[in-house]
Structures are given as structure tokens and as C-alpha cells.
C-alpha positions as CSV (number, residue, x, y, z in Angstrom):
1,M,0.0,0.0,0.0
2,V,1.1,3.5,-0.7
3,W,0.9,4.7,2.9
4,E,3.0,1.9,4.4
5,D,5.8,4.3,5.1
6,A,3.7,7.3,6.1
7,P,4.9,9.1,9.2
8,Y,1.5,8.9,10.9
9,P,0.0,5.6,12.2
10,M,-2.9,4.7,9.8
11,L,-5.5,1.9,10.0
12,A,-8.1,0.8,7.3
13,V,-11.2,-0.7,8.9
14,N,-14.0,-2.4,6.9
15,A,-17.7,-2.2,7.4
16,A,-17.7,-5.1,9.8
17,G,-15.2,-3.3,12.1
18,V,-12.2,-5.5,11.2
19,I,-8.8,-4.1,10.5
20,E,-7.9,-4.6,6.8
21,E,-4.6,-2.9,6.8
22,A,-2.2,-1.1,9.2
23,N,1.0,0.7,8.2
24,R,4.3,0.4,9.9
25,A,3.8,3.3,12.2
26,A,0.5,1.9,13.4
27,R,1.9,-1.5,14.0
28,T,4.7,-0.1,16.0
29,L,2.4,2.0,18.1
30,I,-0.3,-0.7,18.4
31,P,1.3,-4.2,18.1
32,D,-2.1,-5.9,18.0
33,A,-3.3,-3.8,15.1
34,V,-2.8,-6.3,12.3
35,A,-5.0,-7.3,9.3
36,G,-8.0,-9.6,10.2
37,V,-8.2,-8.5,13.9
38,P,-11.4,-6.7,15.0
39,L,-10.7,-3.1,15.8
40,A,-12.3,-3.4,19.2
41,R,-9.7,-6.0,20.3
42,A,-6.7,-4.2,19.0
43,V,-7.1,-0.5,19.8
44,P,-7.9,1.4,23.0
45,Q,-11.6,1.7,23.8
46,W,-11.8,5.4,22.9
47,L,-10.8,4.7,19.3
48,S,-13.1,1.7,19.0
49,H,-16.0,3.8,20.4
50,A,-15.3,6.6,18.0
51,H,-15.4,4.2,15.0
52,H,-18.8,2.9,16.2
53,L,-20.2,6.4,16.3
54,L,-19.1,7.5,12.9
55,P,-21.9,9.2,11.0
56,I,-23.2,7.8,7.7
57,G,-21.9,9.5,4.6
58,L,-18.5,10.3,5.9
59,P,-16.6,12.1,3.1
60,S,-13.8,10.5,1.3
61,P,-10.2,11.6,1.5
62,A,-10.5,13.3,-1.9
63,G,-13.0,15.8,-0.7
64,A,-13.4,18.3,2.1
65,G,-9.8,18.8,2.8
66,G,-8.9,15.2,3.7
67,G,-12.3,14.0,4.8
68,V,-12.5,15.6,8.3
69,A,-14.6,18.6,7.5
70,G,-17.6,18.9,9.9
71,Y,-16.4,16.1,12.1
72,E,-14.5,16.5,15.4
73,P,-11.6,14.1,15.7
74,A,-11.6,11.5,18.5
75,S,-8.9,12.0,21.2
76,G,-7.3,9.7,23.8
77,S,-4.2,8.1,25.2
78,I,-2.1,5.3,23.8
79,G,0.5,4.4,26.4
80,E,1.9,7.7,27.8
81,R,1.1,9.7,24.6
82,V,-2.0,11.5,23.6
83,F,-3.4,11.2,20.0
84,Q,-6.1,12.6,17.9
85,A,-7.7,10.2,15.4
86,Y,-9.1,11.5,12.1
87,P,-11.4,9.3,9.9
88,A,-12.1,9.3,6.2
89,R,-14.2,7.1,3.9
90,S,-12.1,4.9,1.4
91,G,-14.6,2.9,-0.6
92,D,-16.5,0.7,1.9
93,S,-13.8,1.1,4.5
94,V,-12.9,3.8,6.9
95,L,-9.3,5.0,7.0
96,W,-8.1,6.3,10.4
97,W,-4.9,8.2,10.9
98,L,-3.5,9.2,14.3
99,I,-1.6,12.4,15.1
100,D,0.5,12.7,18.3
101,V,-0.7,15.8,20.1
102,T,1.0,15.1,23.5
103,G,3.2,18.2,23.3
104,H,0.2,20.4,22.4
105,E,-1.9,19.0,25.2
106,Q,0.8,19.5,27.7
107,A,1.2,23.1,26.5
108,V,-2.6,23.7,26.8
109,E,-2.6,22.2,30.3
110,A,0.4,24.2,31.3
111,L,-1.3,27.4,30.0
112,R,-4.5,26.5,31.8
113,A,-2.6,25.9,35.0
114,H,-0.7,29.1,34.5
115,R,-3.9,31.1,34.1
116,E,-5.4,29.5,37.2
117,W,-2.3,30.4,39.2
118,T,-2.2,33.9,37.8
119,G,-5.9,34.4,38.7
120,F,-5.3,33.0,42.2
121,L,-2.3,35.3,42.7
122,A,-4.3,38.3,41.5
123,E,-7.1,37.4,43.8
124,A,-4.7,36.9,46.7
125,S,-3.0,40.2,46.0
126,N,-6.3,42.1,46.1
127,E,-7.5,40.4,49.3
128,L,-4.2,40.6,51.1
129,L,-3.7,44.3,50.3
130,S,-7.3,45.3,51.1
131,S,-6.7,45.3,54.8
132,L,-4.1,46.8,57.1
133,N,-5.4,44.9,60.1
134,P,-2.8,42.3,61.0
135,D,-5.3,39.7,62.2
136,R,-7.5,40.1,59.1
137,C,-4.3,39.7,56.9
138,L,-3.3,36.5,58.7
139,E,-6.8,35.1,58.3
140,A,-6.8,35.9,54.6
141,T,-3.4,34.2,54.1
142,A,-4.6,31.1,55.8
143,R,-7.9,31.0,53.9
144,L,-6.2,31.5,50.5
145,A,-3.5,28.9,51.2
146,A,-6.1,26.3,52.3
147,R,-8.1,27.0,49.1
148,R,-5.3,26.6,46.6
149,L,-2.1,25.2,48.2
150,A,-3.4,22.6,50.7
151,D,-6.4,21.2,52.5
152,A,-5.8,23.2,55.6
153,A,-3.3,25.9,56.7
154,L,-1.9,27.8,59.6
155,V,-0.2,31.1,59.7
156,V,2.1,31.7,62.7
157,L,3.2,35.2,63.7
158,P,5.6,35.8,66.7
159,M,4.6,38.2,69.4
160,A,6.3,39.3,72.6
161,G,7.7,36.6,74.7
162,R,6.7,33.1,73.7
163,R,3.3,34.1,72.5
164,Y,2.2,33.7,68.9
165,T,-0.8,34.8,66.8
166,I,-2.0,31.8,65.0
167,A,-4.6,32.0,62.1
168,S,-6.0,28.7,60.9
169,C,-8.3,27.6,58.1
170,D,-9.8,24.1,58.1
171,P,-10.8,22.0,55.0
172,R,-14.3,23.5,55.1
173,G,-12.9,27.0,54.8
174,R,-13.7,28.0,58.4
175,V,-11.1,30.6,59.6
176,S,-10.2,31.5,63.2
177,C,-7.5,33.5,64.9
178,E,-6.0,33.0,68.4
179,H,-3.2,34.1,70.6
180,A,-1.4,31.2,72.2
181,T,1.9,30.2,73.9
182,V,3.6,27.5,71.9
183,D,7.1,26.2,71.4
184,P,8.1,26.7,67.7
185,R,10.9,24.1,68.1
186,A,8.2,21.4,68.5
187,L,7.5,21.7,64.8
188,P,10.6,20.9,62.7
189,G,11.5,23.9,60.5
190,L,9.2,26.4,62.2
191,D,11.8,28.0,64.4
192,E,14.1,28.6,61.4
193,A,11.3,29.9,59.2
194,L,10.3,32.4,61.9
195,Q,13.9,33.8,62.0
196,G,13.4,35.4,58.6
197,F,17.0,35.6,57.7
198,P,18.9,33.9,56.1
199,P,16.1,32.6,53.9
200,V,15.3,28.9,54.4
201,P,13.7,26.6,51.9
202,A,10.2,25.1,52.4
203,R,10.4,22.0,54.5
204,W,8.1,19.0,54.2
205,I,7.8,16.8,57.4
206,D,6.0,13.7,58.5
207,P,2.8,14.5,60.4
208,V,4.0,12.2,63.3
209,D,6.6,14.9,64.0
210,A,4.0,17.7,64.3
211,P,2.6,18.8,67.7
212,A,-1.1,18.7,68.6
213,W,-1.7,22.5,68.1
214,V,-0.8,21.9,64.4
215,L,-2.7,18.6,63.8
216,R,-6.2,19.8,65.0
217,D,-9.2,17.6,65.0
218,E,-11.1,19.8,62.6
219,F,-8.3,19.2,60.0
220,G,-9.1,15.5,59.8
221,E,-6.4,13.1,58.6
222,V,-3.2,14.7,57.5
223,G,-0.8,13.0,55.1
224,S,2.0,15.7,54.8
225,V,3.0,19.0,56.4
226,E,5.0,21.8,54.9
227,V,6.6,24.8,56.7
228,T,7.3,27.8,54.6
229,A,8.8,31.2,55.7
230,L,6.9,34.3,54.9
231,P,9.5,37.0,54.2
232,G,8.7,40.5,55.3
233,H,10.3,43.9,54.8
234,G,13.7,43.2,56.5
235,L,11.9,41.4,59.4
236,P,10.3,38.0,59.7
237,A,6.6,38.2,58.9
238,G,5.8,34.8,60.2
239,A,5.5,31.3,58.8
240,L,2.9,29.4,56.7
241,V,2.1,25.7,57.7
242,L,0.4,23.7,54.9
243,L,-1.4,20.5,55.7
244,R,-2.4,18.0,53.0
245,R,-4.3,14.8,53.1
246,A,-2.0,13.4,50.3
247,R,1.1,11.7,51.6
248,R,3.2,12.8,48.6
249,P,4.7,16.1,49.6
250,G,5.9,19.0,47.4
251,F,4.6,20.9,44.4
252,P,5.2,20.3,40.7
253,E,8.3,22.2,39.6
254,A,6.1,24.5,37.4
255,E,4.0,25.5,40.4
256,E,6.9,26.1,42.8
257,V,7.4,29.6,41.5
258,F,3.8,30.5,42.2
259,V,4.0,29.1,45.7
260,R,7.0,31.2,46.4
261,L,5.3,34.3,44.9
262,F,2.3,33.7,47.2
263,A,4.6,33.4,50.2
264,V,6.4,36.6,49.3
265,W,3.2,38.6,48.7
266,A,1.6,37.2,51.9
267,G,4.7,38.0,53.9
268,A,4.9,41.6,52.5
269,A,1.2,42.2,53.2
270,I,1.5,40.9,56.8
271,S,4.7,42.8,57.4
272,A,3.0,46.0,56.1
273,A,-0.1,45.5,58.2
274,R,2.0,44.8,61.3
275,L,4.2,47.9,60.6
276,Y,1.1,50.0,60.1
277,A,-0.5,48.8,63.3
278,E,2.7,49.5,65.3
279,Q,3.0,53.0,63.7
280,A,-0.7,53.6,64.4
281,V,-0.1,52.9,68.1
282,I,2.9,55.1,68.2
283,T,1.0,57.9,66.3
284,E,-1.9,57.6,68.7
285,T,0.4,57.9,71.7
286,L,2.1,60.9,70.3
287,M,-1.1,62.5,69.1
288,A,-2.5,62.2,72.6
289,E,0.2,64.7,73.6
290,L,-0.6,67.0,70.7
291,L,-4.4,67.0,70.7
292,P,-6.3,69.8,72.5
293,P,-6.9,69.0,76.2
294,A,-10.2,68.7,77.9
295,T,-11.4,71.9,79.5
296,P,-12.1,71.3,83.2
297,R,-14.0,73.7,85.5
298,L,-11.2,75.4,87.5
299,D,-12.1,76.6,91.0
300,G,-15.7,77.3,89.9
301,V,-14.7,79.3,86.8
302,E,-16.4,78.0,83.6
303,I,-14.1,77.3,80.7
304,A,-15.0,76.1,77.2
305,A,-12.8,75.6,74.2
306,L,-13.1,74.4,70.6
307,Y,-10.5,73.7,67.9
308,R,-11.0,73.2,64.2
309,P,-7.9,72.3,62.1
310,A,-7.5,73.7,58.7
311,G,-7.7,70.4,56.8
312,P,-10.7,68.1,57.0
313,S,-8.5,65.1,57.6
314,E,-6.2,66.7,60.1
315,Q,-6.4,66.4,63.9
316,V,-3.7,68.9,65.0
317,G,-2.2,71.9,63.4
318,G,-0.7,75.3,64.3
319,D,-3.3,76.5,66.8
320,F,-3.4,75.2,70.3
321,Y,-4.7,75.9,73.8
322,D,-4.0,74.6,77.3
323,V,-5.7,74.9,80.6
324,H,-3.5,74.6,83.7
325,P,-4.8,74.6,87.3
326,A,-3.1,76.8,89.9
327,A,0.3,75.4,90.9
328,G,-0.4,75.9,94.6
329,S,-2.5,77.7,97.2
330,G,-2.8,81.4,96.4
331,R,-1.5,81.0,92.9
332,E,-3.3,81.7,89.6
333,S,-4.7,79.2,87.1
334,L,-3.4,79.7,83.6
335,V,-5.1,79.5,80.2
336,V,-2.9,79.7,77.1
337,L,-4.0,80.1,73.5
338,G,-1.4,80.2,70.7
339,D,-0.7,80.0,67.0
340,V,2.6,78.7,65.7
341,S,4.2,79.3,62.4
342,G,3.7,76.7,59.6
343,K,1.1,74.1,59.0
344,G,0.6,70.4,59.2
345,L,2.9,68.0,61.0
346,E,5.8,70.5,61.3
347,A,3.5,73.0,63.1
348,A,2.1,70.2,65.3
349,V,5.6,69.2,66.4
350,L,6.5,72.8,67.2
351,T,3.1,73.1,69.1
352,G,4.0,70.1,71.2
353,R,7.4,71.5,72.1
354,I,5.9,74.9,73.1
355,R,3.2,73.3,75.2
356,N,5.8,71.2,77.0
357,T,8.0,74.2,77.7
358,L,5.0,76.2,79.0
359,R,4.1,73.3,81.2
360,A,7.6,73.3,82.7
361,L,7.3,77.1,83.3
362,L,4.0,76.8,85.3
363,P,5.6,77.7,88.6
364,M,6.4,81.1,87.1
365,A,2.9,81.6,85.7
366,D,2.3,84.7,87.9
367,D,5.0,86.5,85.9
368,H,3.8,86.6,82.3
369,H,6.7,88.5,80.9
370,R,9.3,86.1,82.5
371,V,7.4,83.1,81.0
372,L,7.5,84.7,77.6
373,E,11.2,85.6,77.9
374,L,12.1,82.0,78.7
375,L,10.0,80.5,75.9
376,N,11.5,83.0,73.5
377,G,15.0,81.9,74.5
378,V,14.1,78.2,73.9
379,L,12.8,78.9,70.4
380,L,15.8,81.1,69.5
381,T,18.2,78.3,70.3
382,D,16.5,76.0,67.8
383,A,19.1,75.3,65.1
384,G,16.4,74.7,62.5
385,A,14.4,77.2,60.3
386,T,12.9,80.3,61.8
387,R,10.1,79.3,64.1
388,Y,7.8,81.6,66.1
389,V,4.6,81.6,67.9
390,T,1.9,84.2,68.9
391,L,0.4,83.8,72.3
392,V,-2.1,85.1,74.7
393,L,-1.8,84.3,78.4
394,A,-4.8,84.5,80.8
395,S,-4.1,83.8,84.4
396,F,-6.9,84.2,87.0
397,Q,-8.2,83.8,90.5
398,R,-11.8,83.5,91.6
399,H,-13.2,85.6,94.4
400,G,-16.8,84.6,95.0
401,T,-18.6,85.1,91.7
402,R,-16.0,87.5,90.4
403,V,-12.8,86.6,88.5
404,A,-9.6,88.6,88.5
405,L,-7.9,88.2,85.2
406,R,-4.4,89.1,84.0
407,L,-4.1,89.1,80.2
408,T,-0.9,89.3,78.1
409,S,-0.7,89.1,74.3
410,A,2.5,88.3,72.4
411,G,1.9,89.2,68.8
412,H,-1.6,87.7,69.2
413,P,-5.1,89.3,68.7
414,P,-6.1,90.8,72.0
415,P,-8.9,89.1,74.1
416,L,-12.4,90.4,74.0
417,I,-14.3,91.0,77.3
418,M,-18.1,90.5,77.1
419,R,-20.0,92.4,79.7
420,N,-23.5,91.6,81.0
421,D,-24.9,94.8,79.5
422,G,-23.9,93.7,76.0
423,R,-20.7,95.8,75.7
424,V,-17.7,94.1,74.1
425,E,-14.3,95.5,75.2
426,E,-10.9,94.8,73.7
427,A,-8.3,94.0,76.3
428,G,-5.3,96.4,76.2
429,S,-2.7,93.6,76.3
430,A,0.0,93.7,73.7
431,G,3.5,92.4,72.9
432,T,6.0,91.1,70.3
433,L,5.7,87.6,68.9
434,I,7.9,84.9,70.4
435,G,10.9,83.2,68.7
436,V,12.1,86.1,66.4
437,L,13.7,88.9,68.4
438,E,16.2,88.4,71.3
439,D,14.4,91.1,73.4
440,I,10.7,91.0,73.6
441,T,8.1,93.4,75.0
442,S,4.8,92.7,76.6
443,V,1.9,94.6,78.2
444,T,-0.3,92.9,80.8
445,E,-3.8,94.2,81.6
446,D,-5.8,93.4,84.7
447,V,-9.5,92.8,84.1
448,V,-12.3,91.9,86.4
449,L,-15.2,89.7,85.3
450,E,-18.4,90.0,87.1
451,S,-20.7,87.0,87.5
452,G,-21.7,85.7,84.1
453,E,-19.2,87.8,82.1
454,T,-16.8,86.2,79.7
455,C,-13.3,86.7,78.4
456,L,-12.9,85.3,74.9
457,L,-9.5,84.2,73.5
458,Y,-9.3,83.3,69.8
459,S,-6.8,82.7,67.1
460,D,-6.4,84.7,63.9
461,G,-8.1,81.9,62.0
462,I,-11.4,83.4,63.3
463,I,-10.9,87.0,62.2
464,E,-8.9,86.1,59.1
465,A,-11.6,83.7,57.8
466,R,-11.9,84.8,54.2
467,G,-15.3,84.6,52.5
468,G,-18.6,86.5,52.8
469,P,-20.8,87.6,49.9
470,L,-17.9,88.3,47.6
471,G,-15.8,85.4,48.8
472,D,-12.6,87.4,49.5
473,E,-13.4,89.5,52.6
474,F,-12.0,88.8,56.1
475,F,-14.5,88.2,58.9
476,G,-12.5,90.8,60.9
477,E,-12.4,92.1,64.5
478,E,-15.2,94.5,64.1
479,R,-17.7,92.0,62.7
480,L,-16.7,89.6,65.5
481,A,-17.3,92.2,68.2
482,E,-20.7,93.1,66.7
483,Q,-21.8,89.5,66.7
484,L,-20.6,89.1,70.3
485,K,-22.9,92.0,71.5
486,E,-25.8,89.6,70.9
487,C,-24.3,86.9,73.0
488,A,-24.3,88.5,76.4
489,G,-25.0,85.9,79.2
490,M,-24.5,83.0,76.8
491,P,-22.9,79.9,78.5
492,P,-19.2,79.5,77.5
493,E,-19.9,76.2,75.6
494,A,-22.6,77.8,73.5
495,L,-20.5,80.9,73.0
496,A,-17.4,79.0,71.7
497,E,-19.7,77.1,69.3
498,R,-21.3,80.3,68.1
499,V,-18.0,82.0,67.4
500,Q,-16.6,79.0,65.4
501,M,-19.9,78.6,63.6
502,L,-19.9,82.3,62.5
503,A,-16.4,82.0,61.1
504,S,-17.2,78.7,59.4
505,Q,-20.3,80.1,57.8
506,W,-18.4,83.1,56.6
507,V,-15.8,80.9,54.9
508,G,-18.5,78.6,53.4
509,D,-16.8,75.9,51.2
510,G,-13.5,77.9,50.9
511,D,-10.2,77.2,52.6
512,H,-9.5,78.4,56.1
513,D,-6.7,78.4,58.7
514,D,-6.8,76.6,62.0
515,M,-9.5,78.0,64.4
516,A,-9.2,78.0,68.1
517,V,-11.6,79.6,70.7
518,V,-11.5,79.6,74.5
519,A,-14.2,81.2,76.6
520,I,-13.6,82.0,80.3
521,T,-16.8,82.8,82.2
522,A,-17.1,84.0,85.8
523,P,-19.4,81.7,87.9
524,R,-23.0,82.6,88.3
525,N,-24.0,80.6,91.4
526,L,-21.4,81.4,94.1
527,P,-21.9,83.8,97.0
528,H,-20.8,87.4,96.4
529,V,-17.6,88.6,98.0
530,A,-17.1,92.3,98.8
531,E,-14.7,94.0,96.3
532,G,-12.3,95.2,99.0
533,D,-11.7,91.6,100.1
534,W,-9.8,90.7,97.0
535,L,-9.1,93.5,94.6
536,R,-5.4,94.5,94.5
């Protein structure tokens, strides 16, 4: 026959299903495929079944491009190879020829697996990076690992001492997180994996060597255990423990790279979440020192304060206030309101430094000028850029329902005194700003508040609020004073809110500076003391 030496295995099968001819390639591939042998006895079942299902009127090799048009070839394995079988009519017989597609099938399978792994890594990346909560990140790592890499998984993260955070995912996808005291040396390879550096390869171990906290009842039977390090950003991010039912450990070579990528991404995500959590705690601790303090009632004197930073996402800025009780018997309580140069974090740091300095100078609070001199010296010794602050100091003592105030401004808008009859007076205090000149000047004014009267301290963010009908006009001192005439007798909390609301409404949706307001109100429910008993 003419196709005896054809490179493809070829079989001619008659209408009765008996092999009529087989070329050399076919006989080599299928030794039983010789003339006179029924096809069903010589070839694999998939090929015999395909021959049985051939449609009537199968085209001949001369037509339709080789006789396969409109007919899907059969496919199956012969030995360790994969073949596609194509039929064509040759007289009353059917001619089958087989094409080895093993390489193609392997490539298709590799591509499919590659796409699956790529999709898994994309999903893992999105889920791991969507949370900066360390526990949530550990749980996501355990869940993803149990879904794609094993039947169950544990993620172990070291804490202080011998305590560890352990996130687990069982074969049913149930995730839990706990804090426990365990010995990492009890699981071979775990102690090394938790060290983080130098990198250690994944280690498969026999389940009999694993402690009870690894082989949990909800995991069922475990055939193999792997311990993999999760590398972080220069620090160990923990370890991943994979548990499989199968006793054959390891991953195919083609998948190892994806497993390592997952470990790297998971470690980076856990490390970032942990670092963020630690920095959040540090930031919260530091912010507690920078945030405006509560405003207690001091010796019966009512004090209310409000602060609004310039940015909607900011908590601190350049404006600040502090309320300090009297340092001892017969001493004065002190209220400070200031505005430092700059904005944002730099201003907040300077604010903290100034507040701490003033706190240290409280024993001298009765001498305003001396306090300002010492603070000025501290700022002048700063080797950094020019830094300065404007301040207003208000120290007071209560005598019955009256309050004796001493007010000193240092480059700051002077306080306003709100009388019970509706008058608004500007305090005569004045002075140079602090942190620029070696010699400073200051003027202190004594003021007496009758019962229910208020002294208002405010930052320039109130009077320099730009807005109004035309959008570019300052709120200004005069407008503020006019508005305060209608607020006589108002409680200090309501007054502070009113002032800040007026400035905010004036600005509208425009930008504004930090705004700080402090209202000091003489008590209204204490017995009256004769003026001669306490006025100096």
C-alpha cells in the first residue's frame, strides 16, 4: 500500500469493524493492530467507540480537505502519549490516521494551570492588600493557602515573649485567629522559618513529628505537612504551615514559582499590616500629647474651648490651647492660646514643644513676661528654620462670683471682654511675637469679670476667615465684636460654638486656617464677696 511508510499511524477498517490494513507506524504504536483483527480487540476503547459512532456518509479523503470537515476528531491516550484520530471514507472502508498531540496537550494544560495560578495570585493580591489589620491579613493568608495550596493551613506570627498569633483555616474554609503560647521548636523547620534571615527553603515533614496544636481535630487526617517562611520587609513576617491529606509532599516544579510568589506577597502584606498597626499605636500615643486637652472647671470658673484644624483630615495643626490649674495655694490658674508658624505636621511638632515648655514654666505663671522671655529663648536656640509663635496668656483667681484676670498678648489678637450689658471691650494687652527677636516686649492688663461675664480668647483663624458675599473679605475684628454683642450671658460652651460657627459660615466651602476659641466665664452661682476683700 502507498501509505505503508507514512509518518502517521494509519488503519483501514472495513464495514464489519475488522482491520484490513495497518501501516508500519500503526503496528509499531499498536502491536495488536494487524489485518484480520477486530478493531475493538486491537485498539484502546476510545478509538473503537469513535469508530462505532461514525456518521453515515463520511466524506472520502479526496474531498473536504482530507475527509474531516464537519467532524470533530476523537482523542485519547495510547500508552503515555495523547493522540487525535481522524477518519475518512475509502470505498466501503474507513481510514483512520493518528496524530501525536502530546506536546500540544501539555502546552494547553500548562497554559490553563498558569492562568489558574495567575488568577489566584491576582485574587490573593487584592485580598491581602485590602486590609491593614494584622489579624485580618493573617486570616486571609490562611484561607487563600487552604483554598489553593493545601487542604488546611496555619499562619504563625511571633509576638512578645513566647506568645504567637495563629490564624487557621480548616478544609471546610472556616477561619479562626487566636493568641497562644507555643514552642516553635516542637514543629521541625518552624523556628528557622520564623527567624526570617537567612532565607530557608520550604520543609516537608512527616505528620507524626507535628505537635497537637498543628494537627487539629477539625483538619481531619493529614498526610503531609510543609513549613514555609513568609519573608517581610527586612523582618520575619511569620511562617505558613500547609497541611495536605495526600502523603506525597511537594509541588510540581512548574508550580513552585507561584507558591514562592504567594509566600512573598503574603509576607509583604502581613509585614506592612503589622508595621502600620505599630505605627498607628505610636502615632496615637504621640497624638495624645498634641491633641487639644479637655477643659475642666477650675475653681468654679467655667471654661469652654473648641478647635478646628485647617484640613478636614487633620487632627492637629498650628493653633493650640492649654488649661492649667493653679500650681499651689494662692497661685493663679493659667489658660494659654497660641498660633505657631507653619502648617501640618511640622507645626504640630512645634506646638508640642511649646506646650511642654510652658508646662515646665507653670511655677512662674504669675510672671507673664518672664514666662514669655524664657519661651523666646528656647525657640531662638533652635538650630532649624525660623520658628515663632503668637500667644495670649490669661491667668486668673476666683473671688466669689467675680474673677480677677491678667491678660498678656504676644503678637496675638487681644482678648475680648463680654459684659453683662452687651458691651464688648478689647483688652489692652500687647507684645511682640515669640521666637524672632532676642528682646521681647509685653503689656499685661488686669481685668475683672463680674458674675456671668466672659473673656474670649481666639486665634487669627477666626478673624482672618476669608469669605462673605464676595468670597474674599475677612471676617474681621469689628464683625466679630458686633456679633458678640448679641451673645451676652450665653454659656461658654454655646459661645465657643457660636464664634466658630460664625467664622465657618463666613468661609463657606472655601479654605480656612486653624481656628481655636477659648471662653472663660465668671461663675453665676457662688456667694458674692465684697470687692475690697480681693481687689489688689
